[in-house]
MIVO-613817 format. One record per residue (C-alpha): residue number from 1; residue in three letters; x, y negated, z. Coordinates in nm, 4 decimals. Example, Ala and Ser with C-alpha at 12.3 -4.5 7.8 and 13.67 -1.06 7.14 Angstrom:
REM MIVO-613817
NODE  num  residu      east     north        up
NODE    1     ala    1.2300    0.4500    0.7800
NODE    2     ser    1.3670    0.1060    0.7140
END
This chain:
REM MIVO-613817
NODE  num  residu      east     north        up
NODE    1     met   21.4820   12.9066    4.0020
NODE    2     lys   21.7964   12.7442    3.8642
NODE    3     ala   21.9614   12.8066    3.5291
NODE    4     ala   22.3044   12.6910    3.4169
NODE    5     leu   22.4875   12.7083    3.0853
NODE    6     ile   22.8681   12.7079    3.1057
NODE    7     asp   23.0814   12.6204    2.8031
NODE    8     ala   23.2919   12.9324    2.7583
NODE    9     tyr   23.5885   12.7371    2.6201
NODE   10     thr   23.6118   12.4463    2.8634
NODE   11     gly   23.4577   12.6020    3.1735
NODE   12     lys   23.2471   12.2874    3.2136
NODE   13     leu   22.8749   12.2742    3.2809
NODE   14     ala   22.6989   12.2270    2.9476
NODE   15     ala   22.3415   12.2098    3.0781
NODE   16     ser   22.1323   12.2950    3.3812
NODE   17     ala   21.7643   12.3144    3.4674
NODE   18     phe   21.5335   12.4266    3.7438
NODE   19     ser   21.1687   12.5185    3.7781
NODE   20     pro   20.9214   12.4400    3.9266
NODE   21     ala   20.9561   12.0701    4.0049
NODE   22     thr   20.8923   12.1357    4.3748
NODE   23     glu   20.9938   12.4267    4.5967
NODE   24     ile   20.8232   12.7635    4.5394
NODE   25     arg   20.5863   12.8252    4.8281
NODE   26     ile   20.6590   13.0900    5.0909
NODE   27     ser   20.3418   13.2720    5.1970
NODE   28     ser   20.3034   13.3534    5.5664
NODE   29     pro   19.9842   13.5613    5.6059
NODE   30     gln   20.0727   13.6311    5.9701
NODE   31     ser   20.3109   13.4757    6.2201
NODE   32     gly   20.6647   13.5887    6.1381
NODE   33     phe   20.5738   13.7012    5.7837
NODE   34     ala   20.7398   13.5499    5.4751
NODE   35     glu   20.6464   13.6705    5.1265
NODE   36     gln   20.6661   13.5633    4.7640
NODE   37     asp   20.5256   13.7068    4.4424
NODE   38     pro   20.8158   13.8400    4.2311
NODE   39     gly   20.6144   13.7568    3.9204
NODE   40     thr   20.6492   13.3902    4.0153
NODE   41     trp   21.0293   13.4224    4.0111
NODE   42     trp   21.0133   13.5642    3.6597
NODE   43     ser   20.7722   13.3059    3.5226
NODE   44     glu   20.9785   13.0208    3.6688
NODE   45     leu   21.2972   13.1794    3.5320
NODE   46     ile   21.1362   13.1672    3.1874
NODE   47     asn   21.0462   12.8017    3.2411
NODE   48     ala   21.3948   12.7108    3.3621
NODE   49     thr   21.5629   12.8905    3.0710
NODE   50     arg   21.3384   12.7198    2.8174
NODE   51     gln   21.4112   12.3882    2.9872
NODE   52     leu   21.7811   12.4474    2.9217
NODE   53     lys   21.7060   12.4286    2.5504
NODE   54     lys   21.5357   12.0954    2.5982
NODE   55     asn   21.8344   11.9655    2.7903
NODE   56     leu   22.0868   12.0929    2.5340
NODE   57     ser   22.0079   12.2278    2.1914
NODE   58     phe   22.1802   12.5628    2.1375
NODE   59     gln   22.1298   12.8718    1.9265
NODE   60     pro   22.0263   13.1969    2.0977
NODE   61     gly   22.3243   13.3707    1.9373
NODE   62     glu   22.5649   13.1424    2.1216
NODE   63     ile   22.4860   13.3058    2.4561
NODE   64     leu   22.7627   13.5555    2.5347
NODE   65     ala   22.6417   13.6976    2.8676
NODE   66     ile   22.3997   13.6511    3.1557
NODE   67     gly   22.4743   13.6549    3.5289
NODE   68     ile   22.2319   13.6674    3.8221
NODE   69     ala   22.2463   13.5202    4.1719
NODE   70     tyr   21.9587   13.5876    4.4078
NODE   71     gln   21.8129   13.5507    4.7564
NODE   72     met   21.9480   13.8322    4.9717
NODE   73     his   21.7722   14.0904    5.1926
NODE   74     gly   21.4348   14.0887    5.0182
NODE   75     leu   21.2272   14.3961    4.9300
NODE   76     val   21.0468   14.4542    4.5992
NODE   77     cys   20.8478   14.7784    4.5563
NODE   78     leu   20.7740   14.9280    4.2124
NODE   79     asp   20.5483   15.2203    4.1244
NODE   80     lys   20.6073   15.4789    3.8497
NODE   81     gln   20.4477   15.2461    3.5925
NODE   82     lys   20.7020   14.9821    3.7041
NODE   83     glu   20.4297   14.7595    3.8459
NODE   84     val   20.5003   14.5544    4.1578
NODE   85     leu   20.2998   14.7064    4.4434
NODE   86     arg   20.2958   14.4160    4.6912
NODE   87     pro   20.4452   14.0704    4.7436
NODE   88     ser   20.8153   14.0745    4.8166
NODE   89     ile   20.9053   14.0706    5.1859
NODE   90     ile   21.1800   13.8076    5.1683
NODE   91     trp   21.4932   13.7250    5.3649
NODE   92     cys   21.3374   13.5079    5.6404
NODE   93     asp   21.0546   13.7528    5.7201
NODE   94     ser   21.0690   13.8684    6.0850
NODE   95     arg   20.8278   14.1622    6.0919
NODE   96     ala   21.0930   14.4360    6.1000
NODE   97     val   21.3002   14.3022    6.3920
NODE   98     asp   21.1725   14.5596    6.6432
NODE   99     ile   21.2129   14.8447    6.3924
NODE  100     gly   21.5755   14.7505    6.3343
NODE  101     asn   21.6427   14.7083    6.7051
NODE  102     gln   21.5013   15.0549    6.7762
NODE  103     ala   21.7246   15.2062    6.5074
NODE  104     phe   22.0231   15.0230    6.6545
NODE  105     met   21.9587   15.1863    6.9915
NODE  106     ala   21.8642   15.5302    6.8573
NODE  107     leu   22.1635   15.5681    6.6235
NODE  108     gly   22.3903   15.4050    6.8791
NODE  109     glu   22.5188   15.0485    6.8804
NODE  110     ser   22.8822   15.1527    6.8419
NODE  111     phe   22.7941   15.3918    6.5567
NODE  112     cys   22.6012   15.1248    6.3661
NODE  113     leu   22.8664   14.8589    6.4144
NODE  114     gln   23.1560   15.0866    6.3231
NODE  115     asn   22.9847   15.2345    6.0184
NODE  116     phe   22.7459   14.9648    5.8920
NODE  117     leu   22.9271   14.6656    6.0538
NODE  118     asn   22.5783   14.5434    6.1488
NODE  119     ser   22.2657   14.6301    6.3369
NODE  120     pro   21.9944   14.7555    6.0978
NODE  121     gly   21.8180   14.4454    6.2278
NODE  122     asn   21.5742   14.2652    6.0064
NODE  123     phe   21.7338   14.3736    5.6798
NODE  124     thr   21.5893   14.5423    5.3712
NODE  125     ala   21.6034   14.9033    5.4946
NODE  126     ser   21.4075   14.8064    5.8064
NODE  127     lys   21.1537   14.6156    5.5959
NODE  128     leu   21.0961   14.9295    5.3902
NODE  129     lys   21.0443   15.1275    5.7093
NODE  130     trp   20.7812   14.8693    5.8110
NODE  131     val   20.5971   14.9343    5.4838
NODE  132     lys   20.6175   15.3094    5.5470
NODE  133     glu   20.4666   15.2700    5.8944
NODE  134     asn   20.2067   15.0028    5.8232
NODE  135     glu   20.1093   15.0598    5.4587
NODE  136     pro   20.1474   15.4374    5.4181
NODE  137     ala   19.9169   15.4681    5.1147
NODE  138     leu   20.1134   15.1980    4.9327
NODE  139     tyr   20.4438   15.3514    5.0422
NODE  140     glu   20.3484   15.6818    4.8790
NODE  141     lys   20.3183   15.5022    4.5447
NODE  142     ile   20.6711   15.3585    4.5566
NODE  143     asp   20.9000   15.4892    4.2832
NODE  144     lys   21.1894   15.2425    4.3281
NODE  145     ile   21.2796   14.9640    4.5691
NODE  146     leu   21.4747   14.6622    4.4489
NODE  147     leu   21.6428   14.3575    4.5927
NODE  148     pro   21.5240   14.0284    4.4391
NODE  149     gly   21.8222   14.0175    4.2025
NODE  150     asp   21.7669   14.3797    4.1068
NODE  151     tyr   21.4103   14.2844    4.0147
NODE  152     ile   21.5320   14.0051    3.7856
NODE  153     ala   21.7866   14.2417    3.6301
NODE  154     trp   21.5081   14.4980    3.5759
NODE  155     lys   21.2901   14.2373    3.4037
NODE  156     leu   21.5836   14.1432    3.1817
NODE  157     thr   21.7100   14.4915    3.0952
NODE  158     gly   21.4314   14.7367    3.1769
NODE  159     glu   21.6734   14.9306    3.4012
NODE  160     ala   21.6368   14.9694    3.7788
NODE  161     thr   21.9856   14.9252    3.9200
NODE  162     thr   22.1703   14.7761    4.2171
NODE  163     thr   22.5299   14.7199    4.3329
NODE  164     val   22.7449   14.8267    4.6283
NODE  165     pro   22.7364   14.4725    4.7733
NODE  166     gly   22.3582   14.4884    4.7344
NODE  167     leu   22.3416   14.8146    4.9281
NODE  168     ser   22.5583   14.6630    5.2012
NODE  169     glu   22.3263   14.3630    5.2415
NODE  170     ala   22.0320   14.6036    5.2765
NODE  171     ile   22.2292   14.7927    5.5484
NODE  172     leu   22.2372   15.0947    5.3196
NODE  173     trp   22.6158   15.1209    5.2882
NODE  174     asn   22.8522   15.3093    5.5200
NODE  175     phe   23.1858   15.1272    5.5308
NODE  176     gln   23.3675   15.4213    5.6890
NODE  177     thr   23.2660   15.6805    5.4290
NODE  178     gln   23.2365   15.4276    5.1432
NODE  179     ser   22.9037   15.5828    5.0494
NODE  180     leu   22.5295   15.5508    5.0973
NODE  181     ala   22.4168   15.5039    5.4605
NODE  182     thr   22.2348   15.8365    5.4714
NODE  183     glu   22.2271   15.8254    5.8517
NODE  184     leu   21.9895   15.5285    5.8507
NODE  185     leu   21.7842   15.6691    5.5627
NODE  186     asp   21.7455   15.9981    5.7502
NODE  187     tyr   21.6482   15.8216    6.0723
NODE  188     tyr   21.3839   15.6193    5.8861
NODE  189     his   21.2757   15.9313    5.6871
NODE  190     ile   21.3264   15.7435    5.3614
NODE  191     asp   21.4079   15.9393    5.0456
NODE  192     lys   21.7305   15.8207    4.8835
NODE  193     asp   21.5657   15.8733    4.5427
NODE  194     leu   21.3756   15.5490    4.6052
NODE  195     leu   21.7043   15.3638    4.5580
NODE  196     pro   21.8053   15.2508    4.2081
NODE  197     ser   22.1261   15.3649    4.0397
NODE  198     leu   22.4552   15.1807    4.0915
NODE  199     val   22.6212   14.9410    3.8484
NODE  200     pro   22.9402   14.7346    3.8983
NODE  201     thr   22.9193   14.3780    4.0272
NODE  202     phe   23.1232   14.2662    3.7247
NODE  203     gly   23.0606   14.4629    3.4056
NODE  204     glu   22.7766   14.5576    3.1776
NODE  205     gln   22.4657   14.6283    3.3837
NODE  206     gly   22.2323   14.6525    3.0865
NODE  207     lys   22.1312   14.4534    2.7786
NODE  208     leu   21.8561   14.1991    2.7356
NODE  209     gln   21.5512   14.3924    2.6144
NODE  210     ala   21.3368   14.2661    2.3276
NODE  211     asp   21.0261   14.1550    2.5177
NODE  212     ala   21.2301   13.9630    2.7773
NODE  213     ala   21.4374   13.8064    2.5001
NODE  214     ala   21.1212   13.6866    2.3294
NODE  215     gln   20.9918   13.5262    2.6483
NODE  216     leu   21.3277   13.3579    2.7157
NODE  217     glu   21.3702   13.2584    2.3486
NODE  218     leu   21.7057   13.4395    2.3336
NODE  219     phe   21.8406   13.7246    2.1220
NODE  220     pro   21.7977   14.0833    2.2455
NODE  221     gly   22.1129   14.2747    2.3280
NODE  222     ile   22.2890   14.0045    2.5327
NODE  223     pro   22.4725   14.1835    2.8154
NODE  224     val   22.3769   14.1221    3.1770
NODE  225     ser   22.7238   14.1459    3.3270
NODE  226     tyr   22.7223   14.0082    3.6815
NODE  227     arg   22.4969   14.0201    3.9859
NODE  228     ala   22.5460   13.9016    4.3426
NODE  229     gly   22.3480   13.7790    4.6406
NODE  230     asp   22.3301   13.4045    4.6826
NODE  231     gln   22.5983   13.3736    4.9508
NODE  232     pro   22.8655   13.6060    4.8052
NODE  233     asn   22.7946   13.4341    4.4738
NODE  234     asn   22.8214   13.0881    4.6307
NODE  235     ala   23.1623   13.1880    4.7651
NODE  236     phe   23.2629   13.3193    4.4230
NODE  237     ser   23.1449   12.9970    4.2556
NODE  238     leu   23.3824   12.8071    4.4873
NODE  239     asn   23.6767   13.0431    4.4232
NODE  240     val   23.6536   13.1784    4.7780
NODE  241     leu   23.7889   13.5291    4.7267
NODE  242     asn   24.0787   13.5817    4.9676
NODE  243     pro   24.1117   13.6377    5.3436
NODE  244     gly   24.0976   13.3138    5.5400
NODE  245     glu   23.8944   13.1219    5.2804
NODE  246     leu   23.5499   12.9844    5.3705
NODE  247     ala   23.2464   12.8703    5.1757
NODE  248     ala   22.9303   12.6980    5.2908
NODE  249     thr   22.5908   12.6156    5.1515
NODE  250     ala   22.3011   12.4139    5.2861
NODE  251     gly   21.9938   12.4905    5.0798
NODE  252     thr   21.6725   12.6365    5.2234
NODE  253     ser   21.8934   12.8213    5.4692
NODE  254     gly   22.2422   12.7195    5.5796
NODE  255     val   22.5365   12.9558    5.5552
NODE  256     val   22.9048   12.9664    5.6365
NODE  257     tyr   23.0747   13.2610    5.4664
NODE  258     ala   23.4299   13.3724    5.5476
NODE  259     val   23.6293   13.6274    5.3474
NODE  260     asn   23.8043   13.8965    5.5487
NODE  261     asp   24.0067   14.2054    5.4589
NODE  262     lys   23.9292   14.3939    5.7801
NODE  263     ala   23.6116   14.5774    5.8794
NODE  264     glu   23.5291   14.3527    6.1748
NODE  265     tyr   23.1938   14.2781    6.3339
NODE  266     asp   23.0256   14.0748    6.6033
NODE  267     pro   22.9250   14.3129    6.8870
NODE  268     gln   22.5823   14.1453    6.9011
NODE  269     ser   22.5418   14.1413    6.5191
NODE  270     arg   22.4721   13.7666    6.5255
NODE  271     val   22.6892   13.7183    6.2184
NODE  272     asn   22.7042   13.9898    5.9555
NODE  273     ser   22.9653   14.1517    5.7330
NODE  274     phe   22.8888   14.2595    5.3761
NODE  275     val   23.0880   14.3800    5.0754
NODE  276     his   23.2238   14.0783    4.8857
NODE  277     val   23.2056   14.0479    4.5068
NODE  278     asn   23.5749   14.1239    4.4451
NODE  279     ser   23.6068   14.4125    4.6916
NODE  280     thr   23.7713   14.7352    4.5764
NODE  281     pro   23.8521   15.0516    4.7733
NODE  282     glu   24.2230   14.9649    4.7399
NODE  283     asn   24.1794   14.5974    4.8370
NODE  284     pro   23.8672   14.5626    5.0501
NODE  285     arg   23.7128   14.2181    5.0765
NODE  286     leu   23.4297   14.1559    5.3203
NODE  287     gly   23.2165   13.8477    5.3558
NODE  288     val   23.1374   13.7512    5.7147
NODE  289     leu   22.8090   13.5649    5.6896
NODE  290     leu   22.6629   13.3208    5.9383
NODE  291     cys   22.3069   13.2206    5.8462
NODE  292     val   22.0754   12.9592    5.9952
NODE  293     asn   21.7318   13.0062    5.8363
NODE  294     gly   21.6059   12.6591    5.9232
NODE  295     thr   21.8224   12.4261    5.7158
NODE  296     gly   21.7014   12.2546    5.3990
NODE  297     ile   21.3536   12.3873    5.4698
NODE  298     leu   21.3439   12.1562    5.7747
NODE  299     asn   21.4380   11.8594    5.5561
NODE  300     ser   21.1757   11.9689    5.3027
NODE  301     trp   20.9111   12.0058    5.5740
NODE  302     leu   20.9796   11.6546    5.7037
NODE  303     lys   20.9631   11.5122    5.3519
NODE  304     thr   20.6424   11.6960    5.2610
NODE  305     his   20.4469   11.6103    5.5740
NODE  306     phe   20.5827   11.2724    5.6812
NODE  307     phe   20.7835   11.1153    5.3965
NODE  308     ala   20.5994   11.2322    5.0847
NODE  309     asn   20.6528   10.9082    4.8926
NODE  310     gln   21.0276   10.8961    4.9569
NODE  311     ser   21.3122   11.0782    4.7838
NODE  312     tyr   21.5691   11.2879    4.9657
NODE  313     ser   21.8161   11.0085    4.8944
NODE  314     asp   21.5846   10.7659    5.0753
NODE  315     leu   21.5651   11.0046    5.3719
NODE  316     asn   21.9437   11.0309    5.3858
NODE  317     lys   21.9766   10.6499    5.3922
NODE  318     glu   21.7206   10.6219    5.6710
NODE  319     ala   21.9012   10.8896    5.8723
NODE  320     ala   22.2327   10.7062    5.8257
NODE  321     ala   22.0804   10.3912    5.9785
NODE  322     ala   22.0292   10.5703    6.3118
NODE  323     pro   22.3231   10.6022    6.5554
NODE  324     ile   22.5316   10.9173    6.5984
NODE  325     gly   22.3419   11.1398    6.8398
NODE  326     ser   22.0076   10.9853    6.7433
NODE  327     asp   21.9913   10.8001    7.0756
NODE  328     gly   21.9470   11.1177    7.2822
NODE  329     leu   21.7114   11.3015    7.0459
NODE  330     tyr   21.7942   11.6690    6.9839
NODE  331     phe   21.6430   11.8812    6.7058
NODE  332     tyr   21.6497   12.2645    6.7170
NODE  333     pro   21.5826   12.3810    6.3578
NODE  334     phe   21.4734   12.7372    6.4317
NODE  335     gly   21.1339   12.7286    6.2599
NODE  336     asn   21.1871   12.9629    5.9646
NODE  337     gly   21.1667   13.3085    6.1146
NODE  338     ala   21.3886   13.5129    6.3446
NODE  339     glu   21.7423   13.3769    6.3630
NODE  340     arg   22.0217   13.6326    6.3539
NODE  341     val   22.2577   13.3889    6.5224
NODE  342     leu   22.0147   13.3892    6.8193
NODE  343     ser   21.9994   13.7714    6.8324
NODE  344     asn   21.6911   13.7782    6.6069
NODE  345     lys   21.4804   13.5584    6.8342
NODE  346     asp   21.2036   13.3606    6.6659
NODE  347     leu   21.1938   13.0485    6.8813
NODE  348     gly   21.0234   12.8043    6.6499
NODE  349     ala   21.1658   12.4569    6.5959
NODE  350     ser   21.1625   12.1970    6.8722
NODE  351     leu   21.2537   11.8382    6.9555
NODE  352     arg   21.3970   11.7441    7.2948
NODE  353     gly   21.4335   11.3974    7.4421
NODE  354     leu   21.1732   11.2202    7.2284
NODE  355     gln   21.0961   10.8731    7.3648
NODE  356     phe   20.7995   10.6902    7.2128
NODE  357     asn   20.9416   10.3478    7.2924
NODE  358     arg   21.2886   10.4166    7.1555
NODE  359     his   21.2794   10.6598    6.8663
NODE  360     gly   21.1626   10.6032    6.5107
NODE  361     lys   21.1653   10.7831    6.1768
NODE  362     gly   21.5391   10.7407    6.1248
NODE  363     his   21.6182   10.8976    6.4614
NODE  364     ile   21.4085   11.2037    6.3769
NODE  365     leu   21.5696   11.2404    6.0331
NODE  366     arg   21.9204   11.2090    6.1746
NODE  367     ala   21.8447   11.4422    6.4653
NODE  368     ala   21.7197   11.7012    6.2157
NODE  369     gln   22.0411   11.6880    6.0118
NODE  370     glu   22.2594   11.6879    6.3226
NODE  371     gly   22.0584   11.9763    6.4682
NODE  372     ile   22.1220   12.1852    6.1559
NODE  373     val   22.4938   12.1056    6.1764
NODE  374     phe   22.5010   12.1995    6.5445
NODE  375     ala   22.3224   12.5295    6.4771
NODE  376     leu   22.5883   12.6115    6.2152
NODE  377     thr   22.8644   12.5041    6.4551
NODE  378     tyr   22.7194   12.7342    6.7210
NODE  379     gly   22.7428   13.0263    6.4796
NODE  380     met   23.0924   12.9309    6.3659
NODE  381     glu   23.2092   12.9631    6.7265
NODE  382     ile   23.0967   13.3273    6.7115
NODE  383     met   23.3059   13.3709    6.3951
NODE  384     gln   23.6082   13.2234    6.5741
NODE  385     lys   23.5687   13.4846    6.8494
NODE  386     met   23.6030   13.7468    6.5743
NODE  387     gly   23.9437   13.5992    6.4908
NODE  388     ile   23.8328   13.3991    6.1881
NODE  389     ser   24.0273   13.0746    6.1495
NODE  390     leu   23.8188   12.7710    6.0587
NODE  391     thr   24.0205   12.4969    5.8916
NODE  392     thr   23.8842   12.4146    5.5446
NODE  393     val   23.5319   12.4808    5.4198
NODE  394     arg   23.4380   12.4574    5.0502
NODE  395     ala   23.0868   12.3757    4.9354
NODE  396     gly   22.9064   12.2661    4.6242
NODE  397     tyr   22.8253   11.8948    4.6058
NODE  398     ala   22.4547   11.9657    4.6278
NODE  399     asn   22.1565   12.0028    4.8607
NODE  400     met   22.2270   11.8763    5.2121
NODE  401     phe   22.5954   11.8194    5.1370
NODE  402     leu   22.4755   11.5193    4.9340
NODE  403     ser   22.3967   11.3527    5.2688
NODE  404     glu   22.6840   11.1638    5.4307
NODE  405     val   22.5215   11.2092    5.7719
NODE  406     phe   22.5162   11.5850    5.7250
NODE  407     thr   22.8652   11.6124    5.5741
NODE  408     phe   23.0450   11.3874    5.8246
NODE  409     ser   22.8569   11.5469    6.1164
NODE  410     phe   22.9642   11.8897    5.9868
NODE  411     ala   23.3315   11.7862    5.9664
NODE  412     asn   23.3262   11.6241    6.3110
NODE  413     ala   23.1343   11.8994    6.4914
NODE  414     thr   23.3388   12.1872    6.3467
NODE  415     gly   23.6760   12.0118    6.3159
NODE  416     cys   23.7006   12.1414    5.9587
NODE  417     gln   23.8026   11.9611    5.6456
NODE  418     val   23.5150   11.9782    5.3952
NODE  419     glu   23.5858   12.0104    5.0219
NODE  420     leu   23.2960   11.9491    4.7841
NODE  421     tyr   23.3070   12.0839    4.4269
NODE  422     asn   23.1122   12.0299    4.1052
NODE  423     thr   22.9372   12.3648    4.1147
NODE  424     asp   22.6345   12.5562    4.2355
NODE  425     gly   22.5177   12.9159    4.2472
NODE  426     ala   22.3806   12.9175    3.8932
NODE  427     gln   22.7161   12.8014    3.7549
NODE  428     gly   22.8899   13.0698    3.9600
NODE  429     ala   22.6614   13.3354    3.8128
NODE  430     ala   22.7481   13.2169    3.4611
NODE  431     arg   23.1223   13.2337    3.5353
NODE  432     gly   23.0728   13.5822    3.6799
NODE  433     ala   22.8986   13.6872    3.3595
NODE  434     gly   23.2008   13.5673    3.1623
NODE  435     leu   23.4328   13.7787    3.3756
NODE  436     gly   23.1960   14.0743    3.3423
NODE  437     ile   23.2387   14.0791    2.9619
NODE  438     his   23.6148   14.0085    2.9918
NODE  439     trp   23.5823   13.6652    2.8321
NODE  440     tyr   23.7930   13.5671    3.1308
NODE  441     ser   24.0881   13.7992    3.1756
NODE  442     asn   24.1141   13.7572    3.5545
NODE  443     phe   23.9619   13.5767    3.8509
NODE  444     glu   24.1983   13.2805    3.8212
NODE  445     ser   24.0874   13.1970    3.4681
NODE  446     cys   23.7179   13.1940    3.5744
NODE  447     phe   23.7564   12.8610    3.7466
NODE  448     lys   23.8709   12.6405    3.4638
NODE  449     gly   23.6407   12.3399    3.4869
NODE  450     leu   23.5872   12.3700    3.8639
NODE  451     asp   23.6840   12.0302    4.0086
NODE  452     leu   23.7102   11.8855    4.3573
NODE  453     val   23.4611   11.5977    4.3835
NODE  454     lys   23.5049   11.4844    4.7409
NODE  455     lys   23.7108   11.5669    5.0493
NODE  456     ile   23.5943   11.4802    5.4018
NODE  457     asp   23.8195   11.4985    5.7067
NODE  458     pro   23.6990   11.4769    6.0664
NODE  459     asp   23.6784   11.1118    6.1674
NODE  460     glu   23.9067   11.0343    6.4627
NODE  461     arg   23.6791   10.7446    6.5623
NODE  462     ser   23.3688   10.9601    6.6045
NODE  463     ile   23.4819   11.3211    6.6427
NODE  464     asp   23.4892   11.3083    7.0238
NODE  465     leu   23.1424   11.1551    7.0409
NODE  466     thr   23.0031   11.4133    6.7979
NODE  467     arg   23.1566   11.6989    6.9974
NODE  468     glu   23.0154   11.5574    7.3212
NODE  469     ile   22.6666   11.5396    7.1672
NODE  470     tyr   22.7048   11.8945    7.0323
NODE  471     leu   22.7935   12.0269    7.3781
NODE  472     gln   22.4777   11.8672    7.5186
NODE  473     trp   22.2776   12.0169    7.2296
NODE  474     lys   22.4245   12.3591    7.3120
NODE  475     lys   22.3502   12.3170    7.6821
NODE  476     asn   21.9863   12.2453    7.6018
NODE  477     leu   21.9799   12.5491    7.3709
NODE  478     ser   22.0691   12.7755    7.6619
NODE  479     phe   21.7481   12.6639    7.8368
NODE  480     ile   21.5371   12.7142    7.5214
NODE  481     thr   21.6639   13.0691    7.4626
NODE  482     gln   21.6099   13.1893    7.8201
END
């Protein structure tokens, strides 16, 4: 959980904090399952917010508004007493793949793609259907379902609400009728009354209630005025709002997110289109999202199990010491659940070409970072087939973009210029909150204080070699996926 405090006058970051010190654990009680306790999110949010005060002394009355960014596609179930009924089924959980595929066939592929722009796939609506089929007694107790960000908003305000972009990411929005996807609800026999009420993405969504204010050491009544999933919010934080603009992030998962003004889709639903934060009926804006689940989590896994006494900076230096292409070692980072870009296959991660007499730790670290880049490049080729132009990609100077190996490999493999900015999702959420209370008069004024830190162009000396290695990586992938 990250928290950021933006100076309303300068637009600069005043303070930031995160909690806990290490990554929150993902529980996997069965193969393909991925769950977290929503109560943990709330307790760590309290810790992170209190840590802000330690990092910068401020008065509770100085806080003008609160914004929320959250992991997409999760499912939180509340009963009538507003108690959480089960752990949240989170974004990288694979249990509902078959349910979504069956709905895709039953409703008709062309119908789903034309109306939802996606297969029901492994998204929130299908996860709820899994609960209905497999935990019927628990399902009967559900009063409201929430996305992870809706849960945080509920804890803050006491009101169960969601947004149109949130409904779209759950595959509960019909783009043709601009209304609830009743066709999928009816097919799944899910009562629409389980869904929370709608609030605007930007605008007052509720006020900080007294008990939450006491826990956060803030004043009650502060408006919660912005909410968006992590990837639309990441794009917003980078001022990626118009057709043709692209954002990327490389945290636990890796994402490339392109803004479009047309209701386009990949026929195989390997990349997905959702309502963007600034979309209106008059000027629609869609975010075309490519996601690779196994990104920073692969780096974290390597660090935890093999490099526990080294920092991520140390790992990046060791990776940089290995040659481009890792001397014939290829990493396939698909070990964090079903991958949409691979048609929802759950392949597991794998190494190919490992030679005991030639490869060392640095080769493995570099191969992991290159493998993540190549997986993203593979997905970006699907986006290009949809007519999306890939020239410049903006990202926050954070997470894996702190690694020169990762960043230069990304530029060389994709052929894109990479722009890195002094922002992250928490800062974007704070800026969104400012727009939601009209502290900022328009989108342009939100980005005062957003600065370009670094610009990376493809390297003419190594771009051909990187592309050659990528093509071999992709050739091997075709054997793995058969």
